Z-matrix of the N, CA and C atoms (Angstrom, degrees):
N
C 1 1.455
C 2 1.531 1 108.76
N 3 1.311 2 116.49 1 138.65
C 4 1.459 3 122.09 2 -178.73
C 5 1.525 4 110.90 3 -75.73
N 6 1.321 5 114.74 4 150.11
C 7 1.463 6 120.25 5 176.06
C 8 1.528 7 109.57 6 -79.05
N 9 1.329 8 115.39 7 166.84
C 10 1.469 9 119.80 8 177.27
C 11 1.525 10 109.94 9 -58.98
N 12 1.317 11 116.73 10 -42.13
C 13 1.459 12 120.51 11 179.81
C 14 1.517 13 112.65 12 -61.29
N 15 1.326 14 116.20 13 -42.69
C 16 1.468 15 120.25 14 178.19
C 17 1.523 16 110.69 15 -63.71
N 18 1.322 17 116.13 16 -39.42
C 19 1.467 18 119.67 17 179.80
C 20 1.526 19 111.24 18 -68.18
N 21 1.323 20 116.69 19 -40.48
C 22 1.467 21 119.93 20 178.64
C 23 1.527 22 109.72 21 -61.50
N 24 1.321 23 116.14 22 -47.00
C 25 1.472 24 119.99 23 179.96
C 26 1.527 25 110.48 24 -61.48
N 27 1.320 26 116.43 25 -45.72
C 28 1.466 27 120.75 26 -179.47
C 29 1.534 28 111.05 27 -60.20
N 30 1.322 29 116.68 28 -46.65
C 31 1.467 30 120.76 29 -179.98
C 32 1.529 31 111.46 30 -65.69
N 33 1.320 32 115.86 31 -39.73
C 34 1.469 33 119.88 32 179.09
C 35 1.528 34 110.31 33 -61.60
N 36 1.321 35 116.49 34 -45.90
C 37 1.464 36 120.34 35 -179.47
C 38 1.526 37 111.57 36 -68.35
N 39 1.331 38 117.25 37 -38.82
C 40 1.468 39 120.32 38 177.25
C 41 1.524 40 111.16 39 -59.83
N 42 1.325 41 115.70 40 -33.20
C 43 1.461 42 121.15 41 -179.27
C 44 1.528 43 112.49 42 -92.89
N 45 1.329 44 115.28 43 9.15
C 46 1.474 45 122.23 44 177.14
C 47 1.521 46 111.78 45 52.42
N 48 1.323 47 114.29 46 47.47
C 49 1.458 48 120.23 47 179.59
C 50 1.522 49 109.05 48 -114.03
N 51 1.317 50 115.86 49 149.66
C 52 1.457 51 121.40 50 176.08
C 53 1.529 52 109.34 51 -91.89
N 54 1.331 53 115.37 52 168.88
C 55 1.462 54 119.57 53 173.87
C 56 1.529 55 109.59 54 -57.40
N 57 1.329 56 115.86 55 -41.12
C 58 1.469 57 120.17 56 179.98
C 59 1.523 58 112.11 57 -63.30
N 60 1.341 59 117.07 58 -39.05
C 61 1.468 60 120.39 59 178.84
C 62 1.526 61 110.63 60 -59.79
N 63 1.331 62 115.88 61 -48.28
C 64 1.468 63 120.65 62 -178.32
C 65 1.526 64 109.88 63 -66.04
N 66 1.322 65 116.26 64 -45.15
C 67 1.467 66 120.27 65 -179.26
C 68 1.523 67 111.25 66 -59.18
N 69 1.328 68 116.54 67 -43.11
C 70 1.464 69 121.06 68 -179.98
C 71 1.524 70 110.87 69 -60.31
N 72 1.329 71 116.33 70 -44.31
C 73 1.468 72 119.28 71 -177.85
C 74 1.523 73 112.14 72 -69.90
N 75 1.328 74 116.56 73 -29.17
C 76 1.467 75 119.20 74 178.71
C 77 1.527 76 111.92 75 -86.03
N 78 1.323 77 116.24 76 -15.97
C 79 1.459 78 119.23 77 -177.27
C 80 1.513 79 112.45 78 75.54
N 81 1.339 80 115.90 79 32.22
C 82 1.465 81 121.40 80 178.01
C 83 1.524 82 107.99 81 -126.15
N 84 1.314 83 115.81 82 174.19
C 85 1.457 84 119.97 83 177.56
C 86 1.525 85 111.86 84 -78.89
N 87 1.318 86 114.89 85 157.35
C 88 1.469 87 121.66 86 177.37
C 89 1.533 88 110.57 87 -55.80
N 90 1.331 89 115.18 88 -37.95
C 91 1.461 90 121.00 89 -177.84
C 92 1.533 91 111.43 90 -62.05
N 93 1.326 92 117.55 91 -33.61
C 94 1.472 93 120.51 92 179.00
C 95 1.522 94 110.35 93 -63.15
N 96 1.331 95 117.18 94 -44.57
C 97 1.467 96 120.42 95 179.70
C 98 1.521 97 109.69 96 -65.41
N 99 1.328 98 116.64 97 -41.91
C 100 1.466 99 121.08 98 177.91
C 101 1.531 100 109.82 99 -58.04
N 102 1.332 101 116.76 100 -44.15
C 103 1.469 102 120.60 101 -179.60
C 104 1.527 103 111.52 102 -66.61
N 105 1.336 104 117.67 103 -36.01
C 106 1.468 105 120.03 104 175.05
C 107 1.522 106 109.32 105 -60.47
N 108 1.338 107 115.73 106 -48.53
C 109 1.460 108 120.41 107 -176.07
C 110 1.523 109 112.46 108 -65.91
N 111 1.324 110 116.99 109 -35.49
C 112 1.461 111 120.77 110 -178.64
C 113 1.530 112 112.77 111 -81.35
N 114 1.326 113 116.38 112 -11.23
C 115 1.459 114 120.16 113 -179.66
C 116 1.509 115 113.40 114 84.47
N 117 1.333 116 117.11 115 7.43
C 118 1.462 117 121.14 116 177.48
C 119 1.520 118 109.97 117 -66.55
N 120 1.327 119 115.71 118 -38.94
C 121 1.467 120 122.13 119 174.78
C 122 1.519 121 106.69 120 -110.02
N 123 1.322 122 116.07 121 116.97
C 124 1.466 123 119.95 122 -179.00
C 125 1.522 124 112.30 123 -107.46
N 126 1.321 125 116.64 124 -16.67
C 127 1.462 126 121.11 125 179.86
C 128 1.530 127 108.82 126 -96.09
N 129 1.337 128 115.78 127 73.43
C 130 1.466 129 121.54 128 -177.01
C 131 1.526 130 108.51 129 -74.15
N 132 1.332 131 117.71 130 128.29
C 133 1.465 132 119.66 131 179.12
C 134 1.532 133 111.51 132 -55.54
N 135 1.322 134 115.83 133 139.05
C 136 1.462 135 121.22 134 -178.27
C 137 1.524 136 111.34 135 -56.34
N 138 1.313 137 116.96 136 -38.48
C 139 1.471 138 120.73 137 179.06
C 140 1.534 139 110.56 138 -58.20
N 141 1.330 140 116.64 139 -41.15
C 142 1.463 141 120.10 140 179.45
C 143 1.522 142 111.31 141 -71.26
N 144 1.336 143 117.17 142 -37.04
C 145 1.472 144 119.88 143 175.47
C 146 1.524 145 110.53 144 -60.86
N 147 1.330 146 115.92 145 -42.82
C 148 1.469 147 120.24 146 -179.39
C 149 1.527 148 111.31 147 -65.16
N 150 1.330 149 116.57 148 -42.77
C 151 1.467 150 119.96 149 179.28
C 152 1.529 151 110.95 150 -64.51
N 153 1.337 152 116.30 151 -42.36
C 154 1.468 153 119.13 152 179.05
C 155 1.519 154 110.99 153 -65.74
N 156 1.328 155 116.89 154 -39.23
C 157 1.463 156 120.15 155 179.03
C 158 1.520 157 110.20 156 -60.72
N 159 1.315 158 116.69 157 -43.09
C 160 1.467 159 120.12 158 178.20
C 161 1.528 160 110.31 159 -65.57
N 162 1.308 161 116.12 160 -43.93
C 163 1.458 162 121.79 161 -179.20
C 164 1.530 163 111.67 162 -60.70
N 165 1.337 164 116.06 163 -39.22
C 166 1.465 165 121.36 164 -176.18
C 167 1.528 166 112.94 165 -98.70
N 168 1.321 167 116.73 166 5.84
C 169 1.468 168 122.09 167 178.84
C 170 1.529 169 111.95 168 55.70
N 171 1.318 170 115.28 169 52.53
C 172 1.460 171 121.45 170 177.06
C 173 1.526 172 107.86 171 -142.95
N 174 1.309 173 117.38 172 -160.50
C 175 1.464 174 120.78 173 -179.55
C 176 1.529 175 110.22 174 -114.32
N 177 1.333 176 117.04 175 153.03
C 178 1.463 177 119.06 176 174.60
C 179 1.532 178 111.16 177 -58.54
N 180 1.330 179 115.96 178 -35.57
C 181 1.461 180 120.42 179 179.59
C 182 1.509 181 113.12 180 -61.83
N 183 1.320 182 116.85 181 -38.14
C 184 1.468 183 119.73 182 178.13
C 185 1.528 184 109.91 183 -66.66
N 186 1.328 185 116.64 184 -46.63
C 187 1.464 186 119.61 185 -178.71
C 188 1.523 187 110.54 186 -60.98
N 189 1.327 188 116.73 187 -44.24
C 190 1.463 189 121.09 188 -177.27
C 191 1.523 190 113.20 189 -72.65
N 192 1.331 191 116.86 190 -14.28
C 193 1.455 192 119.85 191 -179.10
C 194 1.514 193 113.25 192 92.33
N 195 1.327 194 117.32 193 9.49
C 196 1.465 195 121.15 194 178.97
C 197 1.515 196 110.76 195 -78.98
N 198 1.335 197 116.83 196 -21.19
C 199 1.466 198 122.45 197 179.09
C 200 1.521 199 108.08 198 -125.73
N 201 1.325 200 116.39 199 142.21
C 202 1.461 201 120.04 200 178.24
C 203 1.516 202 112.46 201 -87.50
N 204 1.324 203 116.76 202 -25.76
C 205 1.455 204 121.15 203 -174.49
C 206 1.521 205 110.88 204 -95.17
N 207 1.316 206 114.89 205 128.74
C 208 1.461 207 120.87 206 175.92
C 209 1.518 208 107.53 207 -96.38
N 210 1.307 209 115.92 208 60.26
C 211 1.467 210 121.87 209 -170.10
C 212 1.519 211 114.63 210 -66.48
N 213 1.317 212 118.31 211 -16.68
C 214 1.463 213 119.72 212 -178.43
C 215 1.517 214 113.35 213 -98.17
N 216 1.314 215 117.41 214 5.40
C 217 1.457 216 119.81 215 -178.01
C 218 1.511 217 110.74 216 -69.60
N 219 1.324 218 116.00 217 140.02
C 220 1.456 219 120.09 218 176.51
C 221 1.512 220 108.92 219 -70.15
N 222 1.321 221 116.15 220 153.80
C 223 1.456 222 119.83 221 178.66
C 224 1.515 223 109.47 222 -67.08
N 225 1.318 224 116.06 223 158.30
C 226 1.454 225 119.88 224 -177.32
C 227 1.520 226 111.61 225 -61.37
N 228 1.331 227 117.68 226 -27.76
C 229 1.461 228 119.36 227 178.55
C 230 1.525 229 111.22 228 -70.05
N 231 1.337 230 117.07 229 -23.77
C 232 1.461 231 120.26 230 178.89
C 233 1.520 232 111.72 231 -89.39
N 234 1.323 233 117.00 232 -19.46
C 235 1.449 234 120.90 233 179.76
C 236 1.519 235 107.76 234 -79.82
N 237 1.312 236 116.33 235 108.79
C 238 1.453 237 119.94 236 -173.68
C 239 1.512 238 109.84 237 -142.99
N 240 1.327 239 116.71 238 166.53
C 241 1.455 240 118.62 239 176.06
C 242 1.528 241 111.73 240 -58.15
N 243 1.337 242 117.15 241 -33.26
C 244 1.454 243 119.57 242 179.93
C 245 1.526 244 110.78 243 -63.43
N 246 1.328 245 116.92 244 -37.92
C 247 1.455 246 120.54 245 178.62
C 248 1.525 247 109.91 246 -62.96
N 249 1.312 248 117.08 247 -46.70
C 250 1.458 249 121.10 248 178.91
C 251 1.527 250 110.34 249 -63.34
N 252 1.331 251 116.36 250 -41.16
C 253 1.460 252 119.71 251 178.99
C 254 1.524 253 110.90 252 -63.59
N 255 1.317 254 116.89 253 -39.04
C 256 1.463 255 120.15 254 178.50
C 257 1.523 256 110.33 255 -62.40
N 258 1.315 257 116.73 256 -37.81
C 259 1.468 258 120.18 257 178.85
C 260 1.524 259 111.04 258 -67.58
N 261 1.323 260 115.95 259 -38.69
C 262 1.461 261 119.71 260 178.63
C 263 1.525 262 110.02 261 -64.86
N 264 1.329 263 116.37 262 -45.05
C 265 1.469 264 120.96 263 178.65
C 266 1.522 265 110.01 264 -61.32
N 267 1.319 266 116.22 265 -42.84
C 268 1.460 267 120.32 266 179.85
C 269 1.525 268 110.86 267 -60.65
N 270 1.322 269 116.37 268 -43.55
C 271 1.456 270 120.42 269 178.60
C 272 1.517 271 111.99 270 -62.72
N 273 1.326 272 116.14 271 -39.22
C 274 1.462 273 120.37 272 178.73
C 275 1.524 274 110.62 273 -67.97
N 276 1.325 275 116.25 274 -40.19
C 277 1.473 276 120.52 275 179.78
C 278 1.523 277 110.98 276 -59.31
N 279 1.327 278 116.18 277 -38.57
C 280 1.463 279 120.30 278 -178.60
C 281 1.527 280 112.17 279 -60.34
N 282 1.318 281 116.65 280 -25.02
C 283 1.461 282 120.33 281 -176.09
C 284 1.527 283 113.48 282 -91.39
N 285 1.338 284 116.28 283 -10.23
C 286 1.465 285 120.15 284 -179.21
C 287 1.525 286 111.10 285 -81.75
N 288 1.328 287 116.10 286 153.39
C 289 1.467 288 119.06 287 173.28
C 290 1.531 289 110.02 288 -62.49
N 291 1.318 290 116.21 289 152.57
C 292 1.461 291 122.53 290 -176.51
C 293 1.527 292 112.24 291 -53.15
N 294 1.315 293 117.73 292 -42.78
C 295 1.469 294 121.20 293 -178.09
C 296 1.533 295 111.26 294 -61.02
N 297 1.316 296 117.13 295 -42.56
C 298 1.468 297 120.33 296 179.26
C 299 1.526 298 111.43 297 -69.21
N 300 1.335 299 116.41 298 -37.06
C 301 1.479 300 119.25 299 176.69
C 302 1.519 301 110.05 300 -60.61
N 303 1.328 302 116.32 301 -44.23
C 304 1.464 303 120.54 302 -179.92
C 305 1.522 304 111.35 303 -63.05
N 306 1.327 305 117.29 304 -39.16
C 307 1.462 306 120.69 305 178.17
C 308 1.529 307 110.80 306 -62.75
N 309 1.314 308 116.31 307 -44.29
C 310 1.467 309 120.53 308 179.20
C 311 1.517 310 110.41 309 -64.14
N 312 1.322 311 117.09 310 -44.93
C 313 1.465 312 120.34 311 179.48
C 314 1.523 313 111.52 312 -62.25
N 315 1.321 314 117.50 313 -37.76
C 316 1.469 315 120.34 314 177.34
C 317 1.522 316 111.32 315 -62.99
N 318 1.325 317 117.01 316 -40.83
C 319 1.467 318 120.65 317 177.72
C 320 1.527 319 110.13 318 -64.23
N 321 1.330 320 116.77 319 -45.35
C 322 1.469 321 120.74 320 -179.92
C 323 1.524 322 110.15 321 -62.59
N 324 1.326 323 117.37 322 -44.80
C 325 1.473 324 120.33 323 178.91
C 326 1.528 325 111.20 324 -59.80
N 327 1.324 326 116.36 325 -42.68
C 328 1.467 327 120.23 326 179.20
C 329 1.525 328 110.66 327 -62.21
N 330 1.318 329 116.41 328 -40.76
C 331 1.467 330 119.91 329 179.08
C 332 1.524 331 110.87 330 -66.68
N 333 1.322 332 116.68 331 -39.36
C 334 1.464 333 120.39 332 -178.23
C 335 1.520 334 112.22 333 -69.03
N 336 1.325 335 117.34 334 -31.96
C 337 1.470 336 118.69 335 178.54
C 338 1.525 337 111.19 336 -67.38
N 339 1.316 338 116.55 337 -20.27
C 340 1.464 339 120.56 338 176.62
C 341 1.531 340 111.75 339 -77.51
N 342 1.346 341 116.88 340 -10.61
C 343 1.467 342 121.75 341 -177.69
C 344 1.528 343 110.89 342 -132.94
N 345 1.331 344 118.24 343 64.84
C 346 1.473 345 120.84 344 -178.16
C 347 1.530 346 112.63 345 -63.83
N 348 1.323 347 117.60 346 -21.08
C 349 1.471 348 120.13 347 -179.94
C 350 1.527 349 111.90 348 -63.48
N 351 1.309 350 117.63 349 -19.61
C 352 1.460 351 120.71 350 178.50
C 353 1.525 352 112.38 351 -68.12
N 354 1.321 353 116.86 352 -18.29
C 355 1.460 354 120.83 353 -174.99
C 356 1.515 355 113.18 354 -110.90
N 357 1.315 356 117.54 355 12.33
C 358 1.469 357 120.89 356 -179.75
C 359 1.505 358 110.58 357 -84.42
């Protein structure tokens, strides 16, 4: 059975994310993610497990090694650079002030209304 660190590394690479990408989204340093992956830190805070599970579309139990099945993982055809990029953008959006987030969302909404075929 794989360790939590091995699973984190595997999921990170499957999602084409760097240590910095994951660290940024969790609000921790790059070194913390490295230590998780290397097994230096084995007592990963539950909050970080939950955030990683959401980021990697799996469960905290799978990452921690409490479950063997990664039943919530997206299929390999859905795992793409765009998915990883969307996660990076989402993480960055969380750090912006509310007013700037709303401005960005308004621009995105305006662009999407120009392409209704995307939602058919």
